[in-house]
C-alpha positions as CSV (number, residue, x, y, z in Angstrom):
1,M,0.0,0.0,0.0
2,L,1.1,3.6,-0.6
3,S,2.5,5.1,2.6
4,H,4.6,7.7,4.3
5,H,5.3,10.9,2.2
6,S,3.7,9.5,-0.9
7,A,0.5,8.8,1.0
8,A,0.7,12.2,2.6
9,A,0.9,13.8,-0.8
10,L,-2.0,11.9,-2.2
11,W,-4.1,12.8,0.8
12,K,-3.0,16.4,0.3
13,L,-1.7,16.6,3.9
14,L,1.8,17.5,2.9
15,P,3.3,19.2,-0.2
16,H,3.8,17.0,-3.3
17,Q,7.2,15.3,-3.6
18,P,9.6,16.2,-6.4
19,D,9.0,14.3,-9.6
20,D,12.2,12.3,-9.1
21,A,11.4,11.3,-5.5
22,P,10.9,7.5,-4.8
23,V,7.5,6.2,-4.2
24,D,6.9,5.2,-0.6
25,V,5.1,1.8,-0.1
26,T,4.6,-0.5,2.8
27,I,4.7,-4.2,2.0
28,R,4.5,-7.4,4.0
29,G,7.7,-9.0,5.1
30,G,8.9,-11.5,2.6
31,Y,7.5,-9.8,-0.5
32,R,10.0,-8.7,-3.1
33,C,10.9,-5.0,-3.6
34,P,8.8,-3.6,-6.5
35,G,11.6,-1.7,-8.1
36,S,14.6,0.7,-7.7
37,D,12.4,3.8,-7.8
38,V,10.3,2.6,-4.8
39,R,11.2,3.1,-1.2
40,V,10.0,0.1,0.8
41,Y,8.9,-0.2,4.4
42,R,8.1,-3.7,5.6
43,T,5.5,-4.8,8.1
44,R,4.6,-8.2,9.5
45,L,0.9,-7.8,9.3
46,W,-1.8,-5.5,8.0
47,R,-4.2,-3.8,10.4
48,A,-7.5,-3.4,8.7
49,D,-8.3,0.0,10.3
50,E,-4.9,1.5,9.1
51,R,-5.5,0.7,5.4
52,T,-8.0,2.1,2.9
53,V,-8.4,2.9,-0.8
54,L,-8.0,6.3,-2.4
55,E,-8.4,6.9,-6.1
56,G,-8.2,3.1,-6.6
57,I,-4.9,2.9,-4.8
58,A,-4.4,0.9,-1.5
59,I,-3.1,3.5,1.0
60,T,-2.5,4.1,4.7
61,T,-5.3,5.9,6.5
62,P,-4.7,9.7,7.2
63,A,-4.0,9.0,10.9
64,R,-1.5,6.3,10.2
65,T,0.0,8.4,7.4
66,L,0.6,11.3,9.9
67,L,2.3,8.9,12.3
68,D,4.5,7.5,9.5
69,V,5.8,10.9,8.5
70,A,6.0,12.4,12.0
71,C,9.7,11.7,12.3
72,S,10.7,13.3,9.0
73,A,8.1,15.9,7.9
74,G,9.3,18.7,10.1
75,R,7.3,20.4,12.9
76,R,5.6,23.0,10.8
77,D,4.7,20.7,7.9
78,L,3.4,18.1,10.4
79,E,1.2,20.6,12.2
80,H,-0.2,21.8,8.8
81,G,-0.9,18.2,8.0
82,L,-2.8,17.8,11.2
83,A,-4.8,20.9,10.6
84,R,-5.7,19.9,7.0
85,A,-6.7,16.4,8.2
86,A,-9.0,17.8,10.8
87,R,-10.4,20.6,8.6
88,R,-11.3,18.1,5.9
89,G,-12.7,15.5,8.2
90,L,-10.0,12.9,7.3
91,A,-8.6,12.4,10.8
92,G,-9.5,14.3,14.0
93,P,-7.5,14.5,17.2
94,A,-9.2,11.4,18.6
95,E,-8.2,9.3,15.6
96,V,-4.6,10.5,15.7
97,E,-4.5,9.9,19.5
98,A,-5.8,6.3,19.0
99,I,-3.0,5.5,16.5
100,L,-0.5,7.1,18.9
101,D,-1.8,4.9,21.8
102,R,-1.2,1.9,19.5
103,Y,2.4,2.9,18.6
104,P,3.6,5.0,21.6
105,R,7.3,4.4,20.8
106,R,7.3,5.0,17.1
107,P,9.8,7.7,16.0
108,G,8.0,11.0,15.9
109,A,5.2,9.9,18.1
110,R,6.2,12.3,20.9
111,L,6.1,15.3,18.6
112,L,2.9,14.3,17.0
113,R,1.2,13.8,20.4
114,E,2.6,17.2,21.5
115,L,1.1,18.9,18.5
116,V,-2.3,17.2,18.9
117,A,-2.4,18.3,22.5
118,G,-1.3,21.8,21.6
119,S,0.9,21.8,24.7
120,N,3.7,23.8,23.1
121,G,1.8,26.4,21.2
122,S,0.9,26.7,17.6
123,A,3.6,26.4,14.9
124,L,1.2,28.2,12.5
125,T,1.3,31.3,14.7
126,R,5.1,31.3,14.9
127,S,5.8,30.6,11.3
128,E,3.7,30.7,8.2
129,A,0.6,32.4,9.8
130,E,2.9,35.1,11.2
131,A,4.6,35.7,7.9
132,R,1.3,35.8,6.0
133,F,-0.3,38.2,8.5
134,L,2.6,40.6,8.4
135,T,2.7,40.5,4.6
136,L,-1.0,41.4,4.5
137,I,-0.4,44.3,6.9
138,R,2.5,45.6,4.8
139,R,0.6,45.4,1.5
140,A,-2.3,47.3,3.0
141,Q,0.2,49.9,4.4
142,L,-1.2,49.5,7.9
143,P,1.0,50.2,10.9
144,R,3.3,47.3,11.7
145,P,2.3,45.6,14.9
146,H,4.6,44.2,17.6
147,V,5.0,40.4,17.4
148,N,4.7,37.9,20.3
149,V,4.3,40.4,23.1
150,A,3.6,39.6,26.8
151,I,0.6,41.4,28.3
152,E,-0.7,40.8,31.7
153,G,1.4,37.6,31.9
154,H,0.1,36.3,28.6
155,E,1.8,36.3,25.2
156,V,-0.3,37.6,22.3
157,D,0.6,37.0,18.6
158,F,0.3,40.7,17.4
159,L,-0.2,44.0,19.3
160,W,-0.8,47.6,18.3
161,R,0.1,49.3,21.6
162,R,-1.3,52.7,20.8
163,A,-4.6,51.2,19.7
164,R,-4.5,48.7,22.5
165,L,-5.5,46.1,19.9
166,A,-4.3,42.5,20.2
167,V,-4.7,39.9,17.4
168,E,-4.5,36.2,18.0
169,I,-4.2,33.7,15.2
170,D,-6.2,30.5,15.8
171,G,-4.3,27.7,14.4
172,F,-4.7,23.9,14.9
173,R,-4.3,24.3,18.6
174,F,-7.6,26.2,18.8
175,H,-9.5,23.3,17.3
176,S,-7.8,20.5,19.2
177,S,-9.6,20.5,22.5
178,S,-12.3,22.1,24.5
179,G,-9.7,22.9,27.2
180,A,-7.7,25.0,24.7
181,F,-10.9,26.8,23.8
182,E,-11.7,27.7,27.4
183,R,-8.1,28.8,28.1
184,D,-8.1,31.1,25.1
185,R,-11.5,32.7,26.2
186,R,-10.2,33.2,29.8
187,R,-7.2,34.9,28.5
188,D,-9.3,37.1,26.2
189,A,-11.4,38.1,29.2
190,L,-8.3,39.1,31.2
191,L,-7.0,41.2,28.3
192,T,-10.3,42.9,27.8
193,A,-10.5,43.7,31.5
194,A,-7.0,45.3,31.2
195,G,-8.3,47.6,28.4
196,F,-7.2,45.7,25.3
197,R,-9.5,44.7,22.4
198,V,-8.8,41.2,21.3
199,V,-9.5,40.1,17.7
200,R,-9.2,36.5,16.8
201,V,-8.3,35.5,13.3
202,T,-8.9,32.0,11.9
203,W,-6.5,30.3,9.5
204,R,-9.3,30.2,7.0
205,Q,-9.9,34.0,7.2
206,L,-6.2,34.6,6.8
207,T,-5.8,32.4,3.7
208,E,-9.3,32.6,2.1
209,E,-10.7,36.0,3.2
210,P,-7.7,38.4,3.5
211,E,-9.5,41.4,2.1
212,A,-12.3,41.2,4.6
213,L,-9.8,40.6,7.4
214,L,-7.9,43.8,6.4
215,V,-11.1,45.8,6.4
216,R,-11.8,44.6,10.0
217,L,-8.4,45.6,11.2
218,A,-8.4,48.9,9.4
219,R,-11.7,49.8,11.0
220,A,-10.5,48.7,14.5
221,L,-7.3,50.8,14.2
222,A,-9.2,53.8,12.7
223,R,-11.4,54.0,15.8
224,T,-8.3,54.8,17.9
225,G,-6.6,57.0,15.4
226,A,-3.7,54.5,15.2
227,A,-4.1,53.9,11.4
């Protein structure tokens, strides 16, 4: 069955591999290697709930695929893959946690569990989301905000001090658990009580509705004379 990075590319969880990259497949022990342009991973047995069919091709399930690439995909790509799987209904946190419980010592399992739990923050906020947000601000010629600023004992993603406007990017962490949702809302309440306005921006708004997002921010800044 197709597996690892080739499976992740077909599921559209990770970027497509280069044209000359070998095809990743998992086969039963004892089977012969299909060819020199194939990278083979061997297993002793199939688990029915880790195998499915996509576009007529036998392939590892999204949850199993995420585990297989966890040791080599890189933190940012892996979190993006988790977010895409959850957003498209391919594999939610519960399904990924189930596969992690089955293989707790697999390479990359610790990082994958950490990202699912959201215990170490959101890579989206620190990397691609931050870059995209700042690019939008620059193109719209809005004042540049401070990045990753501590306020009232809490770190916010973006802050316009003069406007007392804080922006938080809700990445995969926001969707991963009700506990994270409650923590974020308590933090918002504390910041509001301290005189800050908190605007939450979803990953979808940032990537699919950038113009509407800029209008919201421009209006919020204009109310304070900061724009």
